[in-house]
C-alpha positions as CSV (number, residue, x, y, z in Angstrom):
1,Y,-44.8,0.7,207.0
2,D,-43.9,4.2,208.4
3,V,-41.0,2.4,210.2
4,I,-39.8,1.0,206.6
5,Y,-40.2,4.3,205.3
6,Y,-38.0,6.0,208.0
7,I,-35.4,3.4,207.7
8,Q,-35.1,4.2,204.3
9,V,-34.8,7.7,205.0
10,A,-32.1,7.0,207.5
11,I,-30.1,4.9,205.3
12,Y,-30.2,6.8,202.1
13,D,-30.1,10.4,203.4
14,R,-26.5,10.9,204.1
15,S,-25.0,14.3,203.9
16,D,-21.8,13.3,202.7
17,E,-23.5,12.1,199.5
18,P,-23.6,14.4,196.4
19,K,-26.8,16.7,196.2
20,E,-26.9,16.6,192.4
21,K,-30.6,16.1,191.2
22,K,-30.9,14.3,187.8
23,T,-34.6,13.8,186.7
24,M,-35.8,11.6,184.0
25,T,-36.6,13.7,181.0
26,A,-40.0,13.8,179.3
27,E,-38.5,12.2,176.0
28,E,-36.8,9.4,177.7
29,L,-40.1,8.4,179.8
30,L,-42.1,8.3,176.8
31,R,-39.5,6.3,174.9
32,E,-39.2,3.9,178.0
33,A,-42.9,3.6,178.3
34,A,-43.6,2.6,174.7
35,Q,-40.6,0.0,175.1
36,I,-43.0,-2.0,177.6
37,K,-46.3,-1.2,176.1
38,A,-46.8,-4.6,174.9
39,E,-46.4,-5.5,178.5
40,I,-48.7,-3.0,180.0
41,T,-51.2,-4.3,177.3
42,E,-51.1,-7.8,178.3
43,K,-51.6,-6.8,182.1
44,R,-54.7,-5.0,180.9
45,K,-56.0,-7.9,179.2
46,Y,-55.5,-10.1,182.1
47,L,-57.3,-7.8,184.4
48,H,-60.1,-7.3,182.0
49,A,-60.6,-10.9,181.3
50,H,-60.9,-11.5,185.0
51,A,-63.1,-8.7,186.2
52,E,-64.2,-8.7,189.8
53,V,-66.6,-6.2,191.6
54,G,-66.7,-4.0,195.0
55,F,-64.1,-5.3,197.7
56,E,-64.3,-9.0,196.2
57,L,-61.0,-8.8,194.4
58,D,-59.2,-11.7,195.5
59,N,-57.6,-12.7,192.0
60,T,-57.1,-8.8,191.2
61,L,-55.4,-8.3,194.2
62,A,-53.0,-11.4,194.1
63,Y,-52.1,-10.6,190.5
64,V,-51.2,-6.7,191.3
65,K,-49.4,-7.7,194.2
66,G,-47.3,-10.2,192.5
67,E,-46.6,-7.9,189.7
68,L,-45.4,-5.3,192.1
69,E,-43.4,-7.8,194.0
70,S,-41.8,-8.7,190.6
71,I,-40.2,-5.4,189.8
72,G,-38.8,-5.2,193.6
73,C,-41.8,-3.3,195.2
74,S,-43.1,-4.3,198.8
75,P,-46.7,-4.1,198.4
76,M,-48.9,-3.9,201.8
77,A,-52.6,-4.8,202.3
78,C,-54.7,-1.5,203.2
79,G,-58.3,-1.4,204.3
80,R,-60.6,-4.4,203.2
81,A,-59.0,-4.8,199.6
82,G,-56.6,-2.2,198.7
83,L,-52.9,-2.2,198.3
84,V,-50.4,0.5,198.7
85,T,-46.4,0.4,197.8
86,L,-43.9,3.0,198.1
87,I,-41.1,4.1,195.6
88,G,-38.5,6.3,196.3
89,G,-37.9,7.6,199.7
90,K,-34.2,7.8,199.3
91,T,-34.3,11.6,200.0
92,T,-36.3,13.5,202.7
93,G,-38.6,15.0,200.2
94,R,-42.3,15.2,199.9
95,V,-44.8,12.3,199.4
96,F,-46.8,12.2,196.1
97,L,-49.8,9.8,196.0
98,L,-51.0,8.3,192.5
99,R,-54.4,6.1,192.8
100,A,-55.8,3.4,190.5
101,D,-59.0,1.8,191.0
102,M,-59.3,-1.9,190.5
103,D,-63.0,-2.8,190.5
104,A,-65.3,-3.8,187.6
105,L,-69.1,-3.6,187.3
106,P,-71.9,-6.2,187.6
107,I,-72.4,-6.0,183.9
108,R,-72.7,-9.1,181.4
109,E,-69.9,-8.2,178.8
110,A,-70.8,-7.7,175.1
111,S,-67.9,-5.7,173.6
112,G,-66.8,-8.5,171.4
113,V,-63.1,-8.2,172.4
114,D,-61.3,-11.4,172.4
115,F,-60.3,-11.0,176.3
116,A,-63.9,-10.3,177.6
117,A,-64.7,-11.5,180.9
118,E,-67.2,-14.4,181.0
119,N,-68.1,-14.2,184.5
120,G,-71.1,-11.8,184.5
121,C,-68.7,-8.9,185.4
122,M,-67.2,-6.4,183.1
123,H,-64.5,-3.6,183.3
124,A,-67.0,-1.2,181.6
125,C,-65.6,2.0,183.1
126,G,-61.9,1.3,182.4
127,H,-60.4,0.4,185.7
128,D,-58.3,-2.5,184.1
129,M,-56.7,0.5,182.1
130,H,-56.0,2.4,185.3
131,T,-54.7,-0.4,187.1
132,A,-52.3,-1.5,184.0
133,M,-51.1,1.9,183.6
134,L,-50.1,2.3,187.3
135,L,-48.2,-0.9,187.2
136,G,-46.5,0.5,184.2
137,A,-45.8,3.6,186.2
138,A,-44.5,1.6,188.9
139,K,-42.1,0.0,186.7
140,L,-40.7,3.4,185.2
141,L,-40.5,4.8,188.6
142,K,-38.7,2.1,190.1
143,K,-36.1,2.2,187.2
144,H,-35.6,5.8,188.1
145,E,-35.8,5.5,191.9
146,S,-32.7,6.9,192.8
147,E,-33.5,10.1,190.9
148,L,-36.8,10.9,192.6
149,C,-36.7,13.8,194.9
150,G,-39.2,12.2,197.6
151,T,-41.6,9.3,197.8
152,V,-44.2,8.1,195.3
153,K,-47.0,6.3,196.9
154,L,-49.1,4.0,194.6
155,M,-52.8,3.3,195.9
156,F,-54.6,0.5,194.4
157,Q,-58.0,1.1,195.2
158,P,-61.2,-1.2,195.2
159,A,-64.9,-0.6,195.4
160,E,-64.7,2.7,193.6
161,E,-68.1,1.9,191.5
162,I,-70.1,1.8,195.0
163,F,-68.2,5.0,196.4
164,E,-66.8,3.1,199.4
165,G,-63.0,2.0,198.5
166,S,-61.6,5.4,198.8
167,A,-63.0,5.9,202.4
168,D,-62.0,2.7,203.4
169,M,-58.6,3.0,202.6
170,I,-58.3,6.5,204.1
171,G,-59.6,4.8,207.3
172,A,-56.9,2.3,207.0
173,G,-54.0,5.0,207.0
174,V,-53.4,5.4,203.3
175,L,-52.7,9.2,203.6
176,E,-50.2,8.3,206.6
177,H,-47.0,6.5,207.1
178,P,-45.5,8.6,205.3
179,S,-48.1,11.5,205.3
180,V,-49.2,12.3,201.8
181,D,-48.6,16.1,200.4
182,A,-50.5,16.0,197.1
183,A,-52.6,13.2,195.2
184,L,-53.5,12.8,191.6
185,M,-55.9,10.1,189.7
186,I,-56.4,9.4,186.0
187,H,-59.6,8.4,184.3
188,V,-59.8,7.0,180.9
189,M,-62.5,8.3,178.5
190,A,-64.0,6.3,175.7
191,G,-66.0,8.3,172.9
192,M,-63.6,11.5,172.9
193,P,-62.5,13.1,169.6
194,F,-58.8,13.2,170.5
195,A,-55.9,10.9,169.9
196,P,-55.5,8.1,172.6
197,G,-53.3,9.6,175.5
198,T,-54.6,13.2,175.1
199,V,-54.7,14.4,178.7
200,I,-57.3,17.1,179.9
201,V,-56.3,18.6,183.6
202,S,-59.4,19.4,185.5
203,D,-59.6,23.4,186.5
204,P,-59.2,24.3,190.1
205,G,-62.4,23.6,192.2
206,V,-65.1,20.9,191.7
207,S,-64.9,18.9,188.7
208,A,-67.1,15.9,189.7
209,P,-70.4,16.0,191.8
210,A,-71.4,14.5,194.9
211,A,-73.3,11.4,194.7
212,D,-75.8,9.9,196.8
213,Y,-77.8,6.6,196.0
214,F,-81.4,6.3,197.9
215,T,-84.1,4.0,198.6
216,I,-87.8,5.1,199.0
217,R,-90.1,2.0,200.7
218,V,-93.8,3.1,200.3
219,R,-95.9,0.8,202.5
220,G,-99.5,0.3,201.8
221,K,-102.0,-2.6,202.7
222,G,-102.4,-5.3,200.0
223,C,-105.8,-6.8,198.8
224,H,-107.4,-8.3,195.9
225,G,-107.3,-6.2,192.8
226,S,-111.0,-6.3,192.4
227,M,-111.6,-4.6,196.0
228,P,-109.1,-1.6,196.3
229,D,-111.3,0.0,198.8
230,M,-110.1,-2.9,201.3
231,G,-106.4,-1.9,200.9
232,V,-103.9,0.7,200.4
233,D,-102.1,0.9,197.1
234,P,-98.5,1.7,197.6
235,L,-97.9,1.7,193.9
236,T,-100.2,4.7,193.3
237,A,-98.4,6.7,196.1
238,A,-94.9,5.6,194.5
239,A,-96.1,6.8,191.1
240,H,-96.9,10.1,192.4
241,I,-93.8,10.5,194.5
242,L,-91.7,9.7,191.4
243,I,-93.1,12.3,189.6
244,A,-93.3,14.8,192.4
245,L,-89.3,14.4,193.0
246,Q,-88.7,15.6,189.5
247,E,-90.2,19.0,190.6
248,I,-87.2,19.7,193.1
249,P,-84.6,20.3,190.4
250,S,-87.1,22.1,188.0
251,R,-88.9,24.2,190.5
252,E,-87.1,24.6,193.8
253,L,-83.5,25.1,192.7
254,A,-82.0,28.3,191.1
255,M,-80.7,28.3,187.5
256,N,-77.0,27.7,188.8
257,D,-77.6,25.2,191.2
258,R,-76.8,22.1,189.3
259,A,-78.5,18.8,190.1
260,V,-79.7,15.5,188.6
261,L,-82.2,13.5,190.4
262,T,-83.0,10.1,189.0
263,V,-85.1,7.3,189.9
264,G,-83.6,3.9,188.4
265,T,-85.7,1.3,189.7
266,L,-89.5,0.8,191.0
267,H,-90.5,-2.7,192.0
268,A,-93.7,-3.7,193.5
269,G,-96.1,-7.0,193.6
270,T,-95.9,-10.3,191.7
271,A,-99.5,-10.6,190.4
272,A,-101.7,-8.6,188.0
273,N,-104.7,-9.0,190.1
274,A,-103.4,-8.0,193.5
275,I,-102.6,-4.7,195.1
276,P,-99.3,-5.4,196.7
277,D,-98.2,-4.6,200.2
278,E,-95.2,-2.4,199.4
279,A,-93.5,-0.8,196.4
280,V,-89.8,0.3,196.3
281,M,-87.9,2.8,194.4
282,S,-84.4,3.6,194.3
283,G,-82.1,5.9,192.4
284,S,-78.9,8.4,192.5
285,L,-78.6,12.1,193.2
286,R,-75.8,14.4,191.8
287,T,-75.1,17.8,193.1
288,F,-72.0,20.2,192.8
289,A,-72.6,22.1,196.1
290,E,-73.2,20.7,199.7
291,G,-75.9,23.3,200.5
292,V,-78.0,22.2,197.4
293,R,-77.3,18.5,198.2
294,G,-78.3,18.5,202.0
295,K,-81.5,20.7,200.6
296,I,-82.7,18.2,198.1
297,K,-82.2,15.3,200.6
298,A,-84.4,17.1,203.0
299,R,-87.1,17.8,200.3
300,M,-87.1,14.2,199.1
301,T,-88.1,13.1,202.6
302,D,-90.7,15.8,203.0
303,I,-92.4,15.0,199.4
304,A,-92.1,11.1,200.0
305,E,-93.5,10.9,203.4
306,G,-96.3,13.9,202.7
307,I,-97.7,12.3,199.3
308,A,-97.7,8.6,201.1
309,G,-99.7,10.1,203.9
310,A,-102.0,12.0,201.4
311,F,-102.8,8.3,199.9
312,R,-103.0,6.7,203.3
313,A,-99.7,5.0,202.8
314,G,-96.5,5.4,204.6
315,A,-93.2,6.1,203.1
316,E,-89.4,5.8,204.5
317,V,-86.3,7.2,202.7
318,T,-82.9,6.0,203.2
319,F,-79.6,7.4,201.8
320,G,-76.8,4.8,201.2
321,S,-73.5,5.0,200.1
322,G,-72.2,8.2,198.3
323,C,-69.3,10.7,198.0
324,P,-68.7,14.4,198.2
325,T,-67.7,16.8,195.5
326,L,-64.3,16.1,194.0
327,K,-62.3,19.4,194.4
328,N,-59.0,20.1,192.4
329,D,-56.3,22.2,194.0
330,K,-55.3,25.4,192.1
331,A,-51.8,25.1,192.3
332,L,-51.7,21.5,191.7
333,S,-54.0,21.8,188.8
334,A,-51.6,24.6,187.4
335,D,-48.5,22.3,188.0
336,A,-50.4,19.0,186.3
337,S,-51.2,21.3,183.2
338,R,-47.6,22.4,183.0
339,Y,-46.3,18.9,183.3
340,A,-48.6,17.5,180.7
341,K,-47.8,19.9,178.1
342,E,-44.0,19.5,178.8
343,L,-44.4,15.6,178.3
344,L,-47.1,15.4,175.4
345,G,-46.8,18.9,173.8
346,E,-49.4,21.4,173.4
347,G,-51.4,19.7,170.9
348,R,-52.2,16.7,173.3
349,A,-52.5,18.3,176.8
350,F,-55.4,20.7,177.7
351,T,-57.5,22.3,180.5
352,V,-61.0,21.8,180.9
353,A,-61.3,25.8,180.3
354,E,-59.3,25.3,177.0
355,L,-61.8,22.8,175.9
356,S,-64.8,24.5,177.1
357,A,-63.8,27.5,175.0
358,L,-63.8,25.2,172.0
359,G,-67.5,24.3,172.9
360,A,-66.6,20.9,174.6
361,S,-68.9,19.9,177.6
362,G,-67.8,18.3,180.6
363,S,-69.0,15.0,182.5
364,A,-71.4,14.7,185.5
365,G,-70.3,11.3,186.7
366,S,-68.9,10.9,190.4
367,E,-65.8,9.7,191.6
368,D,-64.8,8.5,195.0
369,F,-61.3,10.0,194.7
370,A,-63.4,13.0,196.2
371,Y,-62.7,11.6,199.7
372,I,-59.0,12.0,199.1
373,S,-59.4,15.5,197.3
374,Q,-61.2,16.7,200.8
375,R,-58.0,15.8,202.5
376,V,-55.0,16.6,200.6
377,P,-54.4,18.8,197.5
378,S,-55.4,16.8,194.8
379,V,-56.0,16.7,190.8
380,M,-58.2,14.6,188.7
381,L,-57.0,14.1,185.0
382,A,-59.0,12.5,182.1
383,L,-57.1,10.5,179.3
384,A,-58.7,10.2,176.0
385,A,-59.0,6.4,175.1
386,G,-61.4,5.8,172.2
387,Q,-62.1,8.0,169.1
388,P,-65.9,7.8,167.9
389,E,-64.3,8.0,164.3
390,K,-62.4,4.8,165.0
391,G,-65.4,2.9,166.3
392,Y,-65.1,3.7,169.8
393,I,-68.8,4.9,170.3
394,Y,-70.3,3.4,173.1
395,P,-70.3,5.1,176.5
396,Q,-68.8,4.3,179.8
397,H,-70.8,1.7,181.8
398,H,-72.3,0.1,178.6
399,P,-71.8,-3.7,177.9
400,M,-70.5,-3.0,174.4
401,V,-67.9,0.1,175.5
402,R,-64.2,-0.5,174.3
403,F,-61.1,1.6,175.2
404,D,-58.1,2.0,172.9
405,P,-54.9,0.1,174.2
406,D,-53.0,2.8,172.4
407,A,-53.5,5.1,175.5
408,L,-51.9,2.6,177.8
409,D,-48.2,3.4,177.7
410,I,-48.7,7.2,177.4
411,G,-50.9,6.9,180.7
412,S,-48.2,5.2,182.4
413,A,-45.7,7.9,181.4
414,V,-48.3,10.6,182.4
415,Y,-48.6,8.8,186.1
416,A,-44.7,8.8,186.4
417,Y,-44.0,12.0,185.0
418,M,-46.6,14.0,187.2
419,A,-45.1,12.6,190.3
420,A,-41.6,12.9,189.5
421,R,-41.9,16.5,188.4
422,W,-44.1,17.5,191.3
423,L,-41.7,16.0,193.8
424,E,-38.8,17.9,191.9
425,D,-40.4,21.2,191.9
426,H,-41.4,20.8,195.6
427,A,-38.3,19.4,197.0
428,K,-37.7,20.0,200.6
């Protein structure tokens, strides 16, 4: 689509045309977003009711593609299950990327909403909200396309929950044709004591930890439960490995080296009176520094292999999908904070530092937008979407979590305003 983009530039960038800039105002954008709130809400309900996971997003892709085409966009496939479309490009300005993830989780929904998914999958992390909000932003930006001082690239991403979708789309060229100058993502948050649509802008530096999934396979020798001396018990070795792994964060890291190591599964055997051949555990690791990340992974292997050997067993540690730390660009973080306060007012927009001063705690969840942030200046925003005092008490990834739909139109306006204002401020 780089050819299409440069044809657009050649057609519309004429030196004899007036150069007066006319950018949408905050009041105008909020009003227009409110006017399409019902429409955005219906889109979110459809996406929620038809939740799909990973890269298997056939219905979601078809729906998003159709919605974009209905407003005059020309979405293009990107990677295994992603979509990209461009809005603007009628001046030789910069390129600002807005990202929304589309995938759900393999969780059976118990939220009680009348549009709950019934296929064993659930949008328990709010990605249906993100996708609907970016579709709403696309409509707002398309209406003001001639006013944009550059190009907005919309990235609809699969497989965020398994930390593979962003890297896949980068490999397929999402940051090229035209090249992206800056990028932004929004994540809705349930259980926040703020009015729906309140924005929290990440401070410069790391805002989301690196994540690694791991599997530890302990191999022994099966035998009858009454004759343990005839075999090698992998469960005993696995139990000692599990306990020993917790010594890494508690005894091998400095106070400031934040890390969380979780073993989430341990499976072995099928009979109560038999020692199995194998025990398998799996879990996740979260770290905020690459040096700490590498150190822990190396020590996990040392500990698993050493303890297994001490019990006459063997162990193999493998690391699967994961993502690096999410880095927020200093200048872009400052811009985003200023734009959020322009749009919503001081009482509806904060930085993480401002909330920390009030005693609020941050999140340790990882985010595969991190791959984008490692390539171009990026920023992550949180959007309040569920006050506990109004009954939104369950956290992300819980079968009963719900999100406040009153955040949807504001989220669309935030997406659109951030891109338009940044392009205006950084026009070539």
